N, C-alpha and C positions, 0 to 999 in steps of 0.2 A: 638110628637117628637119620642117616642119609642112605639113599638108595644105592644099590650096587655093592659088589664085594669090595672089601678093603683092599686098596692098591690096584683095582682093575683099571685097565686103560680107558674103557668106556666112561667110567665114573670120573676119572681124572680129566678127560677131554671135556666132558659136560660141565664140570665145576669151573674149569678154566674159561670156557666159552661164556659163562655167566658174568665174568669180570669185564669182558670186552666193552659192551655198550657204556658201562659206567666210567671206564677210563676215557671214553671218547665223546662224552656229552657235548663238549665245546669244540670238537675238532671238525665236524662235518661242514661248518661254514668258514673254515680257515682261508679258503681261496675265493670267497664270495663277498669280501668286504666292500668292494666297489659297488656291487648291486645293492647291498644293505644300506650303504651310505647314500646312494641315489634315491632309495626308497623313502628314507626319512628326511633327506635334504638338510642335514645338520652340518655344522662346521667340522673340520678335521679334528680339532681339539676335543669337541664333545664326543665325536665318534671314537676317538682314542680312549676316552673314559669308558665308553660303553663296551669296548673290547677288554680293557684291563680290569674293570670292577668285578665281573664274574670270576676271573682268575684269582684276584686277591681274596674274594669271598671264599672260594674253594680252599685256598691255602690257609686262610685264617680259621676256617671251620674244622680243619683236620684234627687238632687236639681234642676238641669236643666230639667229633665223629668217632675217634678212636675209643673214647670212653663209652659213648652211646652204643657203639658196635658190640661192646661186651655186655651191655646191660639188657638190651631188648632181645626178645626171642627171635631167633635167626629167621625162621620161615616168615613170621609177621614182618620182620624188617625188610627182607629182600622183596617180598610182594608189595609192601607199602612203597618202597623206594621205586619199584618199577612202575606202579600205577601213578604215583606222584610225578615221576619223570615224564610220563606221557601227557599228564595234565599241564605241567609247567611248560613243556616243550611246545605243545599245541597252543597254549595261551600266548606264547611269543609271536605266533603267526598273526594273531589278531590285535597286536599291540598298536595303538594309534600314534604313539609317540616313542621316541627313542628311550625316554626315561622308563616307560612301562616295559619296553623290550629288554632293557638292561635288568629291570627288576625280576622279570620271569626267568631270564637266563641265570641270574644269581641264585634264585631258588633251585633251578635245575642243577647248578654247581653244588649246592649244599646236599641235595638228595643223592647226587653222584658220589660224594664222599661217603655217605652212609651205605650206599650200594656197594662201593669198593670194599669196605671193611666187612660188610655182611657176607659178600661172596668169598672173601678170603678166609673166614672163620672155618668152614668145613675143610678147606685145603690144609690149613694149619693143623687141624685136629686129625685129619685122615692120613696125611702124608708127612708129618713132622713129629718125631725125629726119624721115621722110617725113611724119609727122603733126606739126603744130605742137603744142608742149607745152601750150598753152592748151586745145587740143582734147582732148589725152590726159587732162589733169587733169579737164576738164569732164565727159567721158564717164564716167570712173571715179567721180566724185562723183555723177553722175546715177544710175548703177547702184547705188552704195552707199547713198545716201540714199533713193532711191525704193524699192529692194528691201527696205530696213529696215522701212518702214511696211507694205509688202505682206506681208512674212513675219510681222510682229506681228499683222496682221489675220487672215491665214490660220491662224496658230497659235491665236488666240482662237476663230476660227470652228470649226476642227476640234475644239477642246476642248469646245465646246458640244454636240457630238454625243454625247460620252461623258464623258471627263475629260481631264486635262492630258497623258496619255500619247499621245493622238492627234496632238498637235503634234510629238512626238518622232518618231513614225512618218512623218509628213509630211516631216520633214527628212531621214530616211533615204532616202526616194524621190528627193529632190534629189541626194543623194550618189551614188545609183545612176546617175542621169542624167549626173553628172560623169564617172563611170567610162566610160560609153558614149562621151561626147564626147572624153574623153582618148584612148581607143583609136583614134578616127577622126583627130583633129587632130594627135596627137603620133606621127609616123611613126618618127623616129630617136630613140634613147635616148642623148642627149648632154648635156653640161653646157657650153653655149656661153659662159657668163659666169664660168667657173671661174678662180680665181686661187689663189695660195698662201694657205692657210688660216692666219689669224692673228687671234686673238680675245683681248680684254681680260677674262680670267676674273676677275681680282681686282676690277676696276672693276665688273663685272657683279654680283658678290656684294655689293659695297657698295651698288649701286643697288637690289638686291632688299631689303636691310636698310632702305634709305630708304623704299621702297614699303611694307614691312611696317609701319613706324611710321605712315605715312599711312593705311594700311588700318585700324589700330587707332583713329586719330582719326576716320575717316569712319564707322566702325561704332558707336563707343561715345562719341564726343564729346558728342552731344546728350543721351544718357541719363545721362551723368556730369556734366552741367551745365558742361562745358568747364573753364575754369581754376579753378572752385571745387573741382575734384578734383585732388589733388596728382599723380596718375598722368598726367593730361593735361599738366600743366606739365612733368613729367619727360619725357614723350614729345616735346614741342616742343623742349626742351633737347637731347634725343638727336638730333633732326633736324638741329639746327645743328652738333652734334659730327660726325655722319656726313657732312654737307656739307663740313666742314673736312677730314676725313680723305680724302674723295674729291679735293678740290682738291690736297692734298699728293700723293696717288697720281697724279693727272693730270700733275702737274709733272714726274714722273720716269718717265712711261710713254710709249712711242713712239707708240702708236696707241690712246688711250683711247676708251671708248664715247662719251662726250661730251667732245670736245676743247674746252677753254676758248677756243682760238683762233677758234672759230666765231663768238664774240661780238665779234670785231673787225669783223665785217660788221654795219653799223648796221641793215640790214633784218632780220637775224635777231633782234636784241634787240627792235626795234619789232614785228616779225612775231609773236614769241612772246607779247608783251603783248597784241596784237590778238587772237590766238587764245584767250588767257585771257579777254579781254573778251567775245568772241563766245560762248565757252563759258558765261560767267555769264549772258548774255542768253538763251541757249538753254535754260539749266537751269531756268528758271521754268516749263517745261512740266510739271514734277512737281506744281506747284500746280494746274494745270488738271486733271490726272489725278485728284488727290485730291478736287478739287471735284466732278468727275463721279461718282466712286465714293462718297464719304462724305456729300456734301450732296444731290446729285440722285438717287443710287441707281442709276446706270447699271451694267449688267452689263459683263463684259469685252468682249463682242461689240459692244455699243453704243459703248463707249469707243473701241475700235479702229476701228470704222466712222466715227465722228466725226473721228478723226485722219487718215483717208484724204484729207480736204480738203487736208492738207499736200502730197499728190502733185500736186494741181492747180497749186499755187504752184511746186513744184519743176519740173514739166513746162514751165512758162512761163519761169522765171527762169534755170535752169541753161543751157539752150540759148541764151538771150538773152545772159547774161553771158559765156558762152564765145565767142559770136560777137563781142561787143564787145571782148573781149580779143584775139581773133584779128585783128580790124580795127584794133588798136592804139589803142583809145579811151583817153582819160585815166583813170588809176586812180581819181582823185577822183570821177568820175561814178559808177563802180560802187560805191565805198565809200558814197557819199551815198545812193544808191538802197537799198542793203542795210540800212544803219542806220535809214533812214526807215521801211522796211517793218516792221522789228522794233518801232520806236516805235509805229506804227499798230496792230500786233498787241496790244501791251500796253495802249494807251489805249482801244481798242475793248472789250477784255475788262474793263477797269476799270469801264466803264459797264454791263457785263452780268453782274456778280456779284450776282445776286439770286435768291431761291428760285423754283423752278418753271419755269425756262427750258427750252426744248426743245433737242435735239441740233442742230437746224438753226441755232440762234443761235451756234454755234461755227464755222459754215461760213466766214464772211467773215474773222474774225480768224486762223483757222488757215491760210487761203489766204495772208494777209499774212505769216505766219510762214514758210510754205514759200517765198514769194518772197524773204524775207530770207536764209534758209538758202542758197538757190540763188545769190544774188548774193555773199554773204560767204564761204562756205566755199571755193569754188575760188580766189578771188582771194587769200585769206589764205594758202593752201597755196603758191600760186605766188609771192607776194610774199616769203615767208620763204625761198624757194629762189633768189631772184635773185642771180646772180653767185657763188654758193657753189660751190667746186670739188668734184668727185666724191669726193675723199678725205674730205671733211667731211659726206658725205651722212647717215651715221648720226647724227652730232652734231646736225645740223639737224633730222632726223626726231624724235629723242628730246626735243629742246627743245620742239618743237611739241606732242608727245604729253603731256609732263609738264605744260605750261602749260594745255592745253585739256582733256584727258581726266582727268588726275590732280587738279590743283588746282581748276580751274573745275567739272569735271563731277562727280567723286566727293566730294572734300572740300567743294566748294562746295554740293552738294546737302544735306550734313549741316548746314552753317552756315545755309543757307536754311531748313531745317526748324526750326532753333532760333529764327530770327527769327519765323517764322510762329507757332510755339508761344508765344513771349513776347508777341507782339502779340495773339494770341487771348486769353491770360490777362488782359492789360491791359484789353481791350475787355469781356471777360466780367465782370471786377470792376467796371468802370464802369457797365455795364448793370444788374448785380445791385443796385448801390447805389441805382438809380433805382426799384426795385420796392418802394415804400413806400406808406403809406396816402395820402400826398399825391398820388401819381401816379394820376389818375382813370382814364386809359386802361388801365393795368395792372390796376387793381382791377376794371374792367369785364370784361376778358378772363378774369381769375381767377374772377369770379362766373359768367360764361357757361360756362366749362369745368366748374365745380363743378355747375351745374344739369344739364349733359349727363350727368355721371357719376351724379348722383342719379336722373336719369330712367331709367337702365338698371338701377337697383336697388341701388346701393352705399350703404353707411351714410354718415352725415354726416362721420365722421372719415376714412373711406376716400376719399370724394369730395374732401374738402379736400386730402388728400395727393396724390391723382392730379392734381388741378387745379394744384397748386403744381409738381409734376414736369413737367406739360405746359408751363407757363409757363417753367420753367427750361430745358427743351429748346429752346423758341423763342429764348430768350436765348443759348443756346450756339450755335445756328445763325447768329443775327445776328452774334455776336462773331467767328466764323470767317470769315464773309463780309466783315466790316470789315477783318480781318487780310489777307485776300486782296486787297482793294481797295487797302490801304496799300502792299503789296508791288508791285502792278502799277502804281500811280501813280508810285512812286519809280523803278521800272525803265523806265517810259516816258521819264522825264527822263534816265536813264542812257543810253538808246538814242539820243535826239536830241542828246545832248551832243557826240559826235564829229562830227556834221553841222555844228554851229556852229563847232567848232574847225577843221575842214577848210576851211570857207568863210572864216573869219576870217583864218587864217594862210596861205591859198592853197596847201595841201599837195597833193602827188601830182598836179600838173598835168603829167603825162607818161605815156606808154604803158608797158607792161610791158617790162622788160629781159630779157636772155638767161637762160634756165633750162636747166640741163643734167642735173638730178637727177631720179630716178624719183619718181612720186607717193607721197605719204605715205598709207599705208592706215589712217587714223584712222576 
């Protein structure tokens, strides 16, 4: 069915390489948002929708993609996904409006889901159960997380040659490589995992409505000042109504997308919460990106290059955590190491939020973040899958996705942005109130700036105005740095809290139990 001897390293590498472009269909433009925003000239809110919609489309399509991935012949599916990815990716280059750009990117997200499942089928058949599930999960996480940052760097690097379109062309080359690899590795065109097709269409529509409301909250919650706007209150109430409708639907449906019976497994409930918790800890990365861009003035290439330090941590931690899981090390050991690494990442950056630092100052904390990701992501995906029967695979998958990607990642980033904005405003107000005649240091800085402007030939009034603006800018920079420090100090405590709980209550002093489900492609 597939080329190469069973278990051969060459075949293994080739099949894993096939998954990479589909995991990264939306990653190559991650650092080029300012260029794309300038290209279309839309408002920030509209552009936020254009970023979020393809992500929500990808996540919403996953249950259907999982079903289709088992019904369609594998060779046909992988080749079709590759060809369609090139078409949709290229079409986004010629989009005249941001609406069409978002439409083509959403279609690319859909076929990426199909491509992910199509490329995983031969891996599951060829190396499971011959491969230990911990190894399978670990390798996929290594490829997914590692390639994510590489693609973001390459996308920013190619963009620096000309503009954001070069990143799109780079991705097309990757899909062409997929086609070549598919022609070689996929010899027979069969559907080895095909079953009777049955899909919960009504539940899927309800889930899409649920995601649509969260999309609105994520994109406009901060700009509408959350519950001060009645539309936000209405949206939250609508979420609760949709959730109630889905529970009634699931009660009378034979095979719902998310079967409530999956929560009878304690590890699914705890695992979903831990995935949410990890997503919250990981989400503070947007603060670092904003710090690099808005305060330090890094360009997209410098920011992407600095984040490559994550790869060092990932290259150490994922193989090590996978080996520990394979050797049946106690889960508590891996949890403690992972949460501690995230805590060190936050506390180190807390002490490095000051103006004028170099990109090398991010090296050590980002390595610790990569270590934390490598220890926590594989174990969280495995833990939530422990003992869950295959018929509840989709329910377990969507529980993890909604907890980590939807609530913690997308909605959480909007809430985090609100906290940063509010803290910034509080600090700016407090600092501004100190700029009085009594503050000798502030008056000296004002007088020094005024003399400089007078020296270059400005009038008395213009020099005074420029000096006051310069002092105000310094106050604004200091206030945003204080806001960042507040967030990271709190998050460092949040990261270390699970360590104390695990040690205090002696949790997870056992190895990983049996896992029969395919990896979650988050």
